[in-house]
PDB file of N, CA, C and O in Angstrom:
ATOM      1  N   MET A   1       7.744  10.202 -12.202  1.00  0.00           N
ATOM      2  CA  MET A   1       7.247  10.270 -10.850  1.00  0.00           C
ATOM      3  C   MET A   1       6.719   8.888 -10.457  1.00  0.00           C
ATOM      4  O   MET A   1       6.026   8.234 -11.236  1.00  0.00           O
ATOM      5  N   LYS A   2       7.053   8.458  -9.251  1.00  0.00           N
ATOM      6  CA  LYS A   2       6.623   7.158  -8.758  1.00  0.00           C
ATOM      7  C   LYS A   2       5.307   7.265  -7.997  1.00  0.00           C
ATOM      8  O   LYS A   2       5.001   8.291  -7.390  1.00  0.00           O
ATOM      9  N   LEU A   3       4.541   6.183  -8.045  1.00  0.00           N
ATOM     10  CA  LEU A   3       3.327   6.070  -7.253  1.00  0.00           C
ATOM     11  C   LEU A   3       3.725   5.677  -5.840  1.00  0.00           C
ATOM     12  O   LEU A   3       4.393   4.661  -5.649  1.00  0.00           O
ATOM     13  N   LYS A   4       3.327   6.461  -4.846  1.00  0.00           N
ATOM     14  CA  LYS A   4       3.603   6.153  -3.439  1.00  0.00           C
ATOM     15  C   LYS A   4       2.392   5.418  -2.885  1.00  0.00           C
ATOM     16  O   LYS A   4       1.319   5.999  -2.719  1.00  0.00           O
ATOM     17  N   LEU A   5       2.577   4.129  -2.601  1.00  0.00           N
ATOM     18  CA  LEU A   5       1.491   3.246  -2.227  1.00  0.00           C
ATOM     19  C   LEU A   5       1.633   2.783  -0.786  1.00  0.00           C
ATOM     20  O   LEU A   5       2.683   2.281  -0.385  1.00  0.00           O
ATOM     21  N   GLY A   6       0.568   2.955  -0.012  1.00  0.00           N
ATOM     22  CA  GLY A   6       0.558   2.486   1.368  1.00  0.00           C
ATOM     23  C   GLY A   6      -0.005   1.084   1.462  1.00  0.00           C
ATOM     24  O   GLY A   6      -1.061   0.788   0.903  1.00  0.00           O
ATOM     25  N   LEU A   7       0.702   0.225   2.168  1.00  0.00           N
ATOM     26  CA  LEU A   7       0.271  -1.144   2.400  1.00  0.00           C
ATOM     27  C   LEU A   7       0.043  -1.332   3.893  1.00  0.00           C
ATOM     28  O   LEU A   7       0.786  -0.777   4.702  1.00  0.00           O
ATOM     29  N   PRO A   8      -0.969  -2.103   4.271  1.00  0.00           N
ATOM     30  CA  PRO A   8      -1.224  -2.286   5.707  1.00  0.00           C
ATOM     31  C   PRO A   8      -0.180  -3.190   6.347  1.00  0.00           C
ATOM     32  O   PRO A   8       0.175  -4.238   5.807  1.00  0.00           O
ATOM     33  N   LYS A   9       0.304  -2.762   7.512  1.00  0.00           N
ATOM     34  CA  LYS A   9       1.209  -3.640   8.249  1.00  0.00           C
ATOM     35  C   LYS A   9       0.398  -4.377   9.313  1.00  0.00           C
ATOM     36  O   LYS A   9      -0.744  -4.012   9.594  1.00  0.00           O
ATOM     37  N   GLY A  10       0.975  -5.386   9.885  1.00  0.00           N
ATOM     38  CA  GLY A  10       0.278  -6.145  10.914  1.00  0.00           C
ATOM     39  C   GLY A  10      -0.488  -7.307  10.327  1.00  0.00           C
ATOM     40  O   GLY A  10      -0.006  -7.977   9.413  1.00  0.00           O
ATOM     41  N   SER A  11      -1.679  -7.551  10.844  1.00  0.00           N
ATOM     42  CA  SER A  11      -2.444  -8.747  10.475  1.00  0.00           C
ATOM     43  C   SER A  11      -2.865  -8.767   9.010  1.00  0.00           C
ATOM     44  O   SER A  11      -3.104  -9.847   8.471  1.00  0.00           O
ATOM     45  N   LEU A  12      -2.966  -7.623   8.348  1.00  0.00           N
ATOM     46  CA  LEU A  12      -3.380  -7.576   6.938  1.00  0.00           C
ATOM     47  C   LEU A  12      -2.203  -7.632   5.961  1.00  0.00           C
ATOM     48  O   LEU A  12      -2.397  -7.755   4.752  1.00  0.00           O
ATOM     49  N   GLN A  13      -0.999  -7.542   6.489  1.00  0.00           N
ATOM     50  CA  GLN A  13       0.195  -7.433   5.645  1.00  0.00           C
ATOM     51  C   GLN A  13       0.375  -8.639   4.721  1.00  0.00           C
ATOM     52  O   GLN A  13       0.517  -8.461   3.511  1.00  0.00           O
ATOM     53  N   ASP A  14       0.372  -9.845   5.253  1.00  0.00           N
ATOM     54  CA  ASP A  14       0.618 -11.036   4.438  1.00  0.00           C
ATOM     55  C   ASP A  14      -0.458 -11.225   3.365  1.00  0.00           C
ATOM     56  O   ASP A  14      -0.142 -11.560   2.223  1.00  0.00           O
ATOM     57  N   ALA A  15      -1.719 -11.013   3.725  1.00  0.00           N
ATOM     58  CA  ALA A  15      -2.793 -11.165   2.745  1.00  0.00           C
ATOM     59  C   ALA A  15      -2.659 -10.142   1.617  1.00  0.00           C
ATOM     60  O   ALA A  15      -2.951 -10.454   0.463  1.00  0.00           O
ATOM     61  N   THR A  16      -2.227  -8.941   1.937  1.00  0.00           N
ATOM     62  CA  THR A  16      -2.051  -7.903   0.916  1.00  0.00           C
ATOM     63  C   THR A  16      -0.903  -8.261  -0.015  1.00  0.00           C
ATOM     64  O   THR A  16      -1.014  -8.092  -1.229  1.00  0.00           O
ATOM     65  N   ILE A  17       0.193  -8.751   0.536  1.00  0.00           N
ATOM     66  CA  ILE A  17       1.338  -9.156  -0.286  1.00  0.00           C
ATOM     67  C   ILE A  17       0.943 -10.309  -1.197  1.00  0.00           C
ATOM     68  O   ILE A  17       1.358 -10.347  -2.355  1.00  0.00           O
ATOM     69  N   GLN A  18       0.153 -11.244  -0.699  1.00  0.00           N
ATOM     70  CA  GLN A  18      -0.327 -12.348  -1.525  1.00  0.00           C
ATOM     71  C   GLN A  18      -1.249 -11.849  -2.637  1.00  0.00           C
ATOM     72  O   GLN A  18      -1.207 -12.362  -3.756  1.00  0.00           O
ATOM     73  N   LEU A  19      -2.074 -10.859  -2.336  1.00  0.00           N
ATOM     74  CA  LEU A  19      -2.950 -10.255  -3.340  1.00  0.00           C
ATOM     75  C   LEU A  19      -2.135  -9.659  -4.476  1.00  0.00           C
ATOM     76  O   LEU A  19      -2.459  -9.863  -5.646  1.00  0.00           O
ATOM     77  N   PHE A  20      -1.079  -8.923  -4.140  1.00  0.00           N
ATOM     78  CA  PHE A  20      -0.210  -8.345  -5.164  1.00  0.00           C
ATOM     79  C   PHE A  20       0.512  -9.436  -5.951  1.00  0.00           C
ATOM     80  O   PHE A  20       0.711  -9.293  -7.158  1.00  0.00           O
ATOM     81  N   ALA A  21       0.904 -10.514  -5.290  1.00  0.00           N
ATOM     82  CA  ALA A  21       1.572 -11.623  -5.984  1.00  0.00           C
ATOM     83  C   ALA A  21       0.638 -12.238  -7.026  1.00  0.00           C
ATOM     84  O   ALA A  21       1.071 -12.567  -8.130  1.00  0.00           O
ATOM     85  N   ARG A  22      -0.629 -12.392  -6.681  1.00  0.00           N
ATOM     86  CA  ARG A  22      -1.598 -12.928  -7.646  1.00  0.00           C
ATOM     87  C   ARG A  22      -1.769 -11.992  -8.836  1.00  0.00           C
ATOM     88  O   ARG A  22      -2.111 -12.433  -9.934  1.00  0.00           O
ATOM     89  N   ALA A  23      -1.534 -10.709  -8.620  1.00  0.00           N
ATOM     90  CA  ALA A  23      -1.648  -9.726  -9.695  1.00  0.00           C
ATOM     91  C   ALA A  23      -0.337  -9.574 -10.475  1.00  0.00           C
ATOM     92  O   ALA A  23      -0.264  -8.784 -11.416  1.00  0.00           O
ATOM     93  N   GLY A  24       0.702 -10.334 -10.084  1.00  0.00           N
ATOM     94  CA  GLY A  24       1.965 -10.297 -10.820  1.00  0.00           C
ATOM     95  C   GLY A  24       3.028  -9.390 -10.240  1.00  0.00           C
ATOM     96  O   GLY A  24       4.061  -9.177 -10.874  1.00  0.00           O
ATOM     97  N   PHE A  25       2.807  -8.850  -9.056  1.00  0.00           N
ATOM     98  CA  PHE A  25       3.793  -7.987  -8.403  1.00  0.00           C
ATOM     99  C   PHE A  25       4.403  -8.732  -7.223  1.00  0.00           C
ATOM    100  O   PHE A  25       3.689  -9.336  -6.423  1.00  0.00           O
ATOM    101  N   ASN A  26       5.715  -8.684  -7.123  1.00  0.00           N
ATOM    102  CA  ASN A  26       6.403  -9.300  -5.988  1.00  0.00           C
ATOM    103  C   ASN A  26       6.871  -8.214  -5.037  1.00  0.00           C
ATOM    104  O   ASN A  26       7.609  -7.307  -5.420  1.00  0.00           O
ATOM    105  N   ILE A  27       6.432  -8.321  -3.795  1.00  0.00           N
ATOM    106  CA  ILE A  27       6.805  -7.369  -2.753  1.00  0.00           C
ATOM    107  C   ILE A  27       7.710  -8.092  -1.773  1.00  0.00           C
ATOM    108  O   ILE A  27       7.401  -9.197  -1.327  1.00  0.00           O
ATOM    109  N   TYR A  28       8.838  -7.460  -1.439  1.00  0.00           N
ATOM    110  CA  TYR A  28       9.821  -8.038  -0.530  1.00  0.00           C
ATOM    111  C   TYR A  28       9.899  -7.172   0.718  1.00  0.00           C
ATOM    112  O   TYR A  28      10.220  -5.986   0.636  1.00  0.00           O
ATOM    113  N   VAL A  29       9.607  -7.762   1.872  1.00  0.00           N
ATOM    114  CA  VAL A  29       9.563  -7.020   3.128  1.00  0.00           C
ATOM    115  C   VAL A  29      10.763  -7.384   3.991  1.00  0.00           C
ATOM    116  O   VAL A  29      11.033  -8.559   4.239  1.00  0.00           O
ATOM    117  N   ASN A  30      11.476  -6.359   4.442  1.00  0.00           N
ATOM    118  CA  ASN A  30      12.540  -6.529   5.427  1.00  0.00           C
ATOM    119  C   ASN A  30      11.911  -6.225   6.781  1.00  0.00           C
ATOM    120  O   ASN A  30      11.305  -5.166   6.949  1.00  0.00           O
ATOM    121  N   THR A  31      12.038  -7.114   7.731  1.00  0.00           N
ATOM    122  CA  THR A  31      11.369  -6.932   9.027  1.00  0.00           C
ATOM    123  C   THR A  31      11.846  -5.692   9.764  1.00  0.00           C
ATOM    124  O   THR A  31      11.184  -5.262  10.709  1.00  0.00           O
ATOM    125  N   ARG A  32      12.960  -5.106   9.373  1.00  0.00           N
ATOM    126  CA  ARG A  32      13.488  -3.921  10.048  1.00  0.00           C
ATOM    127  C   ARG A  32      13.210  -2.626   9.305  1.00  0.00           C
ATOM    128  O   ARG A  32      13.774  -1.585   9.640  1.00  0.00           O
ATOM    129  N   SER A  33      12.347  -2.681   8.302  1.00  0.00           N
ATOM    130  CA  SER A  33      12.081  -1.493   7.492  1.00  0.00           C
ATOM    131  C   SER A  33      10.585  -1.330   7.242  1.00  0.00           C
ATOM    132  O   SER A  33       9.851  -2.312   7.133  1.00  0.00           O
ATOM    133  N   TYR A  34      10.150  -0.085   7.155  1.00  0.00           N
ATOM    134  CA  TYR A  34       8.763   0.227   6.806  1.00  0.00           C
ATOM    135  C   TYR A  34       8.619   0.459   5.301  1.00  0.00           C
ATOM    136  O   TYR A  34       7.550   0.854   4.836  1.00  0.00           O
ATOM    137  N   PHE A  35       9.675   0.221   4.546  1.00  0.00           N
ATOM    138  CA  PHE A  35       9.676   0.476   3.109  1.00  0.00           C
ATOM    139  C   PHE A  35      10.023  -0.791   2.332  1.00  0.00           C
ATOM    140  O   PHE A  35      11.177  -0.991   1.955  1.00  0.00           O
ATOM    141  N   PRO A  36       9.024  -1.653   2.089  1.00  0.00           N
ATOM    142  CA  PRO A  36       9.295  -2.876   1.317  1.00  0.00           C
ATOM    143  C   PRO A  36       9.619  -2.539  -0.134  1.00  0.00           C
ATOM    144  O   PRO A  36       9.228  -1.488  -0.641  1.00  0.00           O
ATOM    145  N   SER A  37      10.332  -3.435  -0.787  1.00  0.00           N
ATOM    146  CA  SER A  37      10.624  -3.222  -2.208  1.00  0.00           C
ATOM    147  C   SER A  37       9.595  -3.986  -3.042  1.00  0.00           C
ATOM    148  O   SER A  37       9.021  -4.981  -2.600  1.00  0.00           O
ATOM    149  N   ILE A  38       9.383  -3.494  -4.248  1.00  0.00           N
ATOM    150  CA  ILE A  38       8.443  -4.115  -5.178  1.00  0.00           C
ATOM    151  C   ILE A  38       9.132  -4.180  -6.533  1.00  0.00           C
ATOM    152  O   ILE A  38       9.967  -3.333  -6.850  1.00  0.00           O
ATOM    153  N   ASP A  39       8.786  -5.181  -7.329  1.00  0.00           N
ATOM    154  CA  ASP A  39       9.462  -5.379  -8.608  1.00  0.00           C
ATOM    155  C   ASP A  39       8.893  -4.508  -9.730  1.00  0.00           C
ATOM    156  O   ASP A  39       8.847  -4.932 -10.884  1.00  0.00           O
ATOM    157  N   ASP A  40       8.469  -3.312  -9.396  1.00  0.00           N
ATOM    158  CA  ASP A  40       8.004  -2.332 -10.371  1.00  0.00           C
ATOM    159  C   ASP A  40       8.678  -1.002 -10.033  1.00  0.00           C
ATOM    160  O   ASP A  40       8.442  -0.427  -8.970  1.00  0.00           O
ATOM    161  N   ALA A  41       9.505  -0.530 -10.935  1.00  0.00           N
ATOM    162  CA  ALA A  41      10.280   0.686 -10.690  1.00  0.00           C
ATOM    163  C   ALA A  41       9.418   1.938 -10.541  1.00  0.00           C
ATOM    164  O   ALA A  41       9.911   2.967 -10.078  1.00  0.00           O
ATOM    165  N   GLU A  42       8.159   1.872 -10.919  1.00  0.00           N
ATOM    166  CA  GLU A  42       7.270   3.026 -10.856  1.00  0.00           C
ATOM    167  C   GLU A  42       6.469   3.100  -9.553  1.00  0.00           C
ATOM    168  O   GLU A  42       5.652   4.004  -9.384  1.00  0.00           O
ATOM    169  N   ILE A  43       6.695   2.157  -8.631  1.00  0.00           N
ATOM    170  CA  ILE A  43       5.935   2.109  -7.379  1.00  0.00           C
ATOM    171  C   ILE A  43       6.883   2.104  -6.193  1.00  0.00           C
ATOM    172  O   ILE A  43       7.868   1.366  -6.173  1.00  0.00           O
ATOM    173  N   GLU A  44       6.577   2.937  -5.201  1.00  0.00           N
ATOM    174  CA  GLU A  44       7.258   2.917  -3.906  1.00  0.00           C
ATOM    175  C   GLU A  44       6.229   2.499  -2.867  1.00  0.00           C
ATOM    176  O   GLU A  44       5.113   3.017  -2.855  1.00  0.00           O
ATOM    177  N   CYS A  45       6.593   1.570  -2.001  1.00  0.00           N
ATOM    178  CA  CYS A  45       5.665   1.084  -0.982  1.00  0.00           C
ATOM    179  C   CYS A  45       6.081   1.544   0.405  1.00  0.00           C
ATOM    180  O   CYS A  45       7.260   1.763   0.682  1.00  0.00           O
ATOM    181  N   MET A  46       5.095   1.684   1.261  1.00  0.00           N
ATOM    182  CA  MET A  46       5.324   2.029   2.657  1.00  0.00           C
ATOM    183  C   MET A  46       4.325   1.254   3.502  1.00  0.00           C
ATOM    184  O   MET A  46       3.133   1.235   3.194  1.00  0.00           O
ATOM    185  N   LEU A  47       4.803   0.613   4.568  1.00  0.00           N
ATOM    186  CA  LEU A  47       3.917  -0.106   5.478  1.00  0.00           C
ATOM    187  C   LEU A  47       3.358   0.867   6.502  1.00  0.00           C
ATOM    188  O   LEU A  47       4.106   1.586   7.164  1.00  0.00           O
ATOM    189  N   ILE A  48       2.038   0.882   6.627  1.00  0.00           N
ATOM    190  CA  ILE A  48       1.326   1.808   7.503  1.00  0.00           C
ATOM    191  C   ILE A  48       0.241   1.035   8.239  1.00  0.00           C
ATOM    192  O   ILE A  48      -0.321   0.085   7.694  1.00  0.00           O
ATOM    193  N   ARG A  49      -0.059   1.431   9.467  1.00  0.00           N
ATOM    194  CA  ARG A  49      -1.208   0.846  10.157  1.00  0.00           C
ATOM    195  C   ARG A  49      -2.465   1.169   9.349  1.00  0.00           C
ATOM    196  O   ARG A  49      -2.664   2.308   8.926  1.00  0.00           O
ATOM    197  N   ALA A  50      -3.307   0.164   9.140  1.00  0.00           N
ATOM    198  CA  ALA A  50      -4.504   0.335   8.307  1.00  0.00           C
ATOM    199  C   ALA A  50      -5.371   1.493   8.796  1.00  0.00           C
ATOM    200  O   ALA A  50      -5.969   2.205   7.989  1.00  0.00           O
ATOM    201  N   GLN A  51      -5.440   1.683  10.113  1.00  0.00           N
ATOM    202  CA  GLN A  51      -6.271   2.745  10.677  1.00  0.00           C
ATOM    203  C   GLN A  51      -5.749   4.141  10.319  1.00  0.00           C
ATOM    204  O   GLN A  51      -6.509   5.109  10.355  1.00  0.00           O
ATOM    205  N   GLU A  52      -4.470   4.255   9.976  1.00  0.00           N
ATOM    206  CA  GLU A  52      -3.860   5.556   9.679  1.00  0.00           C
ATOM    207  C   GLU A  52      -3.720   5.823   8.184  1.00  0.00           C
ATOM    208  O   GLU A  52      -3.264   6.897   7.789  1.00  0.00           O
ATOM    209  N   MET A  53      -4.104   4.864   7.354  1.00  0.00           N
ATOM    210  CA  MET A  53      -3.880   4.961   5.914  1.00  0.00           C
ATOM    211  C   MET A  53      -4.519   6.216   5.318  1.00  0.00           C
ATOM    212  O   MET A  53      -3.867   6.941   4.566  1.00  0.00           O
ATOM    213  N   THR A  54      -5.769   6.477   5.641  1.00  0.00           N
ATOM    214  CA  THR A  54      -6.473   7.626   5.069  1.00  0.00           C
ATOM    215  C   THR A  54      -5.778   8.937   5.407  1.00  0.00           C
ATOM    216  O   THR A  54      -5.677   9.823   4.559  1.00  0.00           O
ATOM    217  N   ARG A  55      -5.301   9.065   6.633  1.00  0.00           N
ATOM    218  CA  ARG A  55      -4.614  10.299   7.044  1.00  0.00           C
ATOM    219  C   ARG A  55      -3.364  10.534   6.206  1.00  0.00           C
ATOM    220  O   ARG A  55      -3.122  11.658   5.767  1.00  0.00           O
ATOM    221  N   TYR A  56      -2.569   9.494   5.976  1.00  0.00           N
ATOM    222  CA  TYR A  56      -1.348   9.640   5.183  1.00  0.00           C
ATOM    223  C   TYR A  56      -1.670  10.012   3.737  1.00  0.00           C
ATOM    224  O   TYR A  56      -0.933  10.781   3.121  1.00  0.00           O
ATOM    225  N   VAL A  57      -2.753   9.481   3.195  1.00  0.00           N
ATOM    226  CA  VAL A  57      -3.145   9.836   1.838  1.00  0.00           C
ATOM    227  C   VAL A  57      -3.638  11.281   1.797  1.00  0.00           C
ATOM    228  O   VAL A  57      -3.255  12.042   0.909  1.00  0.00           O
ATOM    229  N   CYS A  58      -4.476  11.656   2.743  1.00  0.00           N
ATOM    230  CA  CYS A  58      -5.011  13.028   2.777  1.00  0.00           C
ATOM    231  C   CYS A  58      -3.918  14.066   2.961  1.00  0.00           C
ATOM    232  O   CYS A  58      -4.013  15.170   2.426  1.00  0.00           O
ATOM    233  N   GLU A  59      -2.878  13.721   3.716  1.00  0.00           N
ATOM    234  CA  GLU A  59      -1.777  14.658   3.958  1.00  0.00           C
ATOM    235  C   GLU A  59      -0.755  14.667   2.825  1.00  0.00           C
ATOM    236  O   GLU A  59       0.194  15.452   2.852  1.00  0.00           O
ATOM    237  N   GLY A  60      -0.943  13.796   1.824  1.00  0.00           N
ATOM    238  CA  GLY A  60      -0.049  13.785   0.678  1.00  0.00           C
ATOM    239  C   GLY A  60       1.217  12.973   0.854  1.00  0.00           C
ATOM    240  O   GLY A  60       2.086  12.991  -0.018  1.00  0.00           O
ATOM    241  N   VAL A  61       1.340  12.260   1.965  1.00  0.00           N
ATOM    242  CA  VAL A  61       2.507  11.403   2.171  1.00  0.00           C
ATOM    243  C   VAL A  61       2.452  10.235   1.192  1.00  0.00           C
ATOM    244  O   VAL A  61       3.484   9.793   0.687  1.00  0.00           O
ATOM    245  N   LEU A  62       1.239   9.734   0.923  1.00  0.00           N
ATOM    246  CA  LEU A  62       1.007   8.639  -0.008  1.00  0.00           C
ATOM    247  C   LEU A  62       0.045   9.087  -1.102  1.00  0.00           C
ATOM    248  O   LEU A  62      -0.791   9.962  -0.877  1.00  0.00           O
ATOM    249  N   ASP A  63       0.161   8.488  -2.282  1.00  0.00           N
ATOM    250  CA  ASP A  63      -0.788   8.749  -3.367  1.00  0.00           C
ATOM    251  C   ASP A  63      -2.028   7.879  -3.235  1.00  0.00           C
ATOM    252  O   ASP A  63      -3.127   8.301  -3.594  1.00  0.00           O
ATOM    253  N   ALA A  64      -1.857   6.667  -2.722  1.00  0.00           N
ATOM    254  CA  ALA A  64      -2.966   5.728  -2.562  1.00  0.00           C
ATOM    255  C   ALA A  64      -2.627   4.760  -1.437  1.00  0.00           C
ATOM    256  O   ALA A  64      -1.458   4.528  -1.126  1.00  0.00           O
ATOM    257  N   GLY A  65      -3.665   4.203  -0.837  1.00  0.00           N
ATOM    258  CA  GLY A  65      -3.451   3.252   0.242  1.00  0.00           C
ATOM    259  C   GLY A  65      -4.455   2.128   0.192  1.00  0.00           C
ATOM    260  O   GLY A  65      -5.572   2.296  -0.298  1.00  0.00           O
ATOM    261  N   LEU A  66      -4.052   0.980   0.705  1.00  0.00           N
ATOM    262  CA  LEU A  66      -4.917  -0.196   0.755  1.00  0.00           C
ATOM    263  C   LEU A  66      -5.170  -0.544   2.218  1.00  0.00           C
ATOM    264  O   LEU A  66      -4.437  -1.346   2.796  1.00  0.00           O
ATOM    265  N   PRO A  67      -6.193   0.045   2.820  1.00  0.00           N
ATOM    266  CA  PRO A  67      -6.447  -0.229   4.230  1.00  0.00           C
ATOM    267  C   PRO A  67      -7.144  -1.557   4.472  1.00  0.00           C
ATOM    268  O   PRO A  67      -7.323  -1.951   5.624  1.00  0.00           O
ATOM    269  N   ASP A  68      -7.543  -2.260   3.415  1.00  0.00           N
ATOM    270  CA  ASP A  68      -8.282  -3.504   3.548  1.00  0.00           C
ATOM    271  C   ASP A  68      -7.756  -4.460   2.484  1.00  0.00           C
ATOM    272  O   ASP A  68      -7.511  -4.040   1.353  1.00  0.00           O
ATOM    273  N   SER A  69      -7.579  -5.723   2.815  1.00  0.00           N
ATOM    274  CA  SER A  69      -7.011  -6.664   1.846  1.00  0.00           C
ATOM    275  C   SER A  69      -8.035  -7.670   1.343  1.00  0.00           C
ATOM    276  O   SER A  69      -7.658  -8.773   0.946  1.00  0.00           O
ATOM    277  N   THR A  70      -9.315  -7.328   1.348  1.00  0.00           N
ATOM    278  CA  THR A  70     -10.340  -8.276   0.932  1.00  0.00           C
ATOM    279  C   THR A  70     -10.411  -8.438  -0.579  1.00  0.00           C
ATOM    280  O   THR A  70     -11.114  -9.324  -1.066  1.00  0.00           O
ATOM    281  N   GLY A  71      -9.722  -7.629  -1.311  1.00  0.00           N
ATOM    282  CA  GLY A  71      -9.726  -7.707  -2.766  1.00  0.00           C
ATOM    283  C   GLY A  71      -9.205  -6.400  -3.315  1.00  0.00           C
ATOM    284  O   GLY A  71      -8.819  -5.513  -2.554  1.00  0.00           O
ATOM    285  N   TRP A  72      -9.191  -6.273  -4.619  1.00  0.00           N
ATOM    286  CA  TRP A  72      -8.718  -5.009  -5.175  1.00  0.00           C
ATOM    287  C   TRP A  72      -9.580  -3.890  -4.624  1.00  0.00           C
ATOM    288  O   TRP A  72     -10.775  -4.074  -4.394  1.00  0.00           O
ATOM    289  N   PRO A  73      -8.984  -2.751  -4.418  1.00  0.00           N
ATOM    290  CA  PRO A  73      -9.704  -1.669  -3.740  1.00  0.00           C
ATOM    291  C   PRO A  73     -10.952  -1.209  -4.481  1.00  0.00           C
ATOM    292  O   PRO A  73     -10.976  -1.119  -5.709  1.00  0.00           O
ATOM    293  N   SER A  74     -11.962  -0.927  -3.716  1.00  0.00           N
ATOM    294  CA  SER A  74     -13.164  -0.300  -4.247  1.00  0.00           C
ATOM    295  C   SER A  74     -13.234   1.084  -3.620  1.00  0.00           C
ATOM    296  O   SER A  74     -12.358   1.448  -2.835  1.00  0.00           O
ATOM    297  N   THR A  75     -14.229   1.837  -3.941  1.00  0.00           N
ATOM    298  CA  THR A  75     -14.341   3.163  -3.352  1.00  0.00           C
ATOM    299  C   THR A  75     -14.528   3.076  -1.848  1.00  0.00           C
ATOM    300  O   THR A  75     -14.217   4.028  -1.134  1.00  0.00           O
ATOM    301  N   ALA A  76     -15.028   1.958  -1.357  1.00  0.00           N
ATOM    302  CA  ALA A  76     -15.241   1.819   0.082  1.00  0.00           C
ATOM    303  C   ALA A  76     -13.965   1.417   0.813  1.00  0.00           C
ATOM    304  O   ALA A  76     -13.850   1.675   2.011  1.00  0.00           O
ATOM    305  N   THR A  77     -13.004   0.794   0.134  1.00  0.00           N
ATOM    306  CA  THR A  77     -11.834   0.291   0.838  1.00  0.00           C
ATOM    307  C   THR A  77     -10.540   0.990   0.467  1.00  0.00           C
ATOM    308  O   THR A  77      -9.536   0.803   1.154  1.00  0.00           O
ATOM    309  N   ALA A  78     -10.524   1.778  -0.577  1.00  0.00           N
ATOM    310  CA  ALA A  78      -9.286   2.409  -1.001  1.00  0.00           C
ATOM    311  C   ALA A  78      -9.251   3.873  -0.599  1.00  0.00           C
ATOM    312  O   ALA A  78     -10.261   4.575  -0.644  1.00  0.00           O
ATOM    313  N   ALA A  79      -8.091   4.305  -0.215  1.00  0.00           N
ATOM    314  CA  ALA A  79      -7.875   5.721   0.041  1.00  0.00           C
ATOM    315  C   ALA A  79      -7.031   6.246  -1.114  1.00  0.00           C
ATOM    316  O   ALA A  79      -5.962   5.703  -1.393  1.00  0.00           O
ATOM    317  N   THR A  80      -7.493   7.288  -1.783  1.00  0.00           N
ATOM    318  CA  THR A  80      -6.730   7.882  -2.862  1.00  0.00           C
ATOM    319  C   THR A  80      -6.747   9.392  -2.736  1.00  0.00           C
ATOM    320  O   THR A  80      -7.669   9.970  -2.160  1.00  0.00           O
ATOM    321  N   ARG A  81      -5.732  10.014  -3.274  1.00  0.00           N
ATOM    322  CA  ARG A  81      -5.614  11.464  -3.205  1.00  0.00           C
ATOM    323  C   ARG A  81      -5.745  12.016  -4.600  1.00  0.00           C
ATOM    324  O   ARG A  81      -5.139  11.491  -5.533  1.00  0.00           O
ATOM    325  N   THR A  82      -6.522  13.060  -4.760  1.00  0.00           N
ATOM    326  CA  THR A  82      -6.672  13.730  -6.044  1.00  0.00           C
ATOM    327  C   THR A  82      -5.498  14.673  -6.216  1.00  0.00           C
ATOM    328  O   THR A  82      -5.278  15.532  -5.361  1.00  0.00           O
ATOM    329  N   PRO A  83      -4.729  14.541  -7.303  1.00  0.00           N
ATOM    330  CA  PRO A  83      -3.578  15.425  -7.516  1.00  0.00           C
ATOM    331  C   PRO A  83      -4.011  16.891  -7.576  1.00  0.00           C
ATOM    332  O   PRO A  83      -5.086  17.216  -8.079  1.00  0.00           O
ATOM    333  N   ALA A  84      -3.165  17.754  -7.061  1.00  0.00           N
ATOM    334  CA  ALA A  84      -3.463  19.197  -7.066  1.00  0.00           C
ATOM    335  C   ALA A  84      -3.229  19.794  -8.424  1.00  0.00           C
ATOM    336  O   ALA A  84      -3.428  20.994  -8.613  1.00  0.00           O
TER     337      ALA A  84
END
C-alpha cells in the first residue's frame, strides 16, 4: 500500500519541493497535472490548496498532508489520518 501524500500547490509548492529535496526525495511536477511524481515507489503525491489539505485527509482522500512548508511537519502543521 502506498502513502498518499498531499503537497501544497501555489506559493508554498516550490519551498515544499525544496524541503523534500533536502531530505533526499526528488519530486517532479508537470504543470498540467495535480499528481507530481516522486522517486519513492511507496509514495503517491497530490497537489492540493493548503487551505483544503485537512479536509482531504479527514475524508480519506490522503493519508497525510503538508499544509505548511516551514519545516518538517509538527502536530501544528501536519494533517494526518488515523487508519481505521
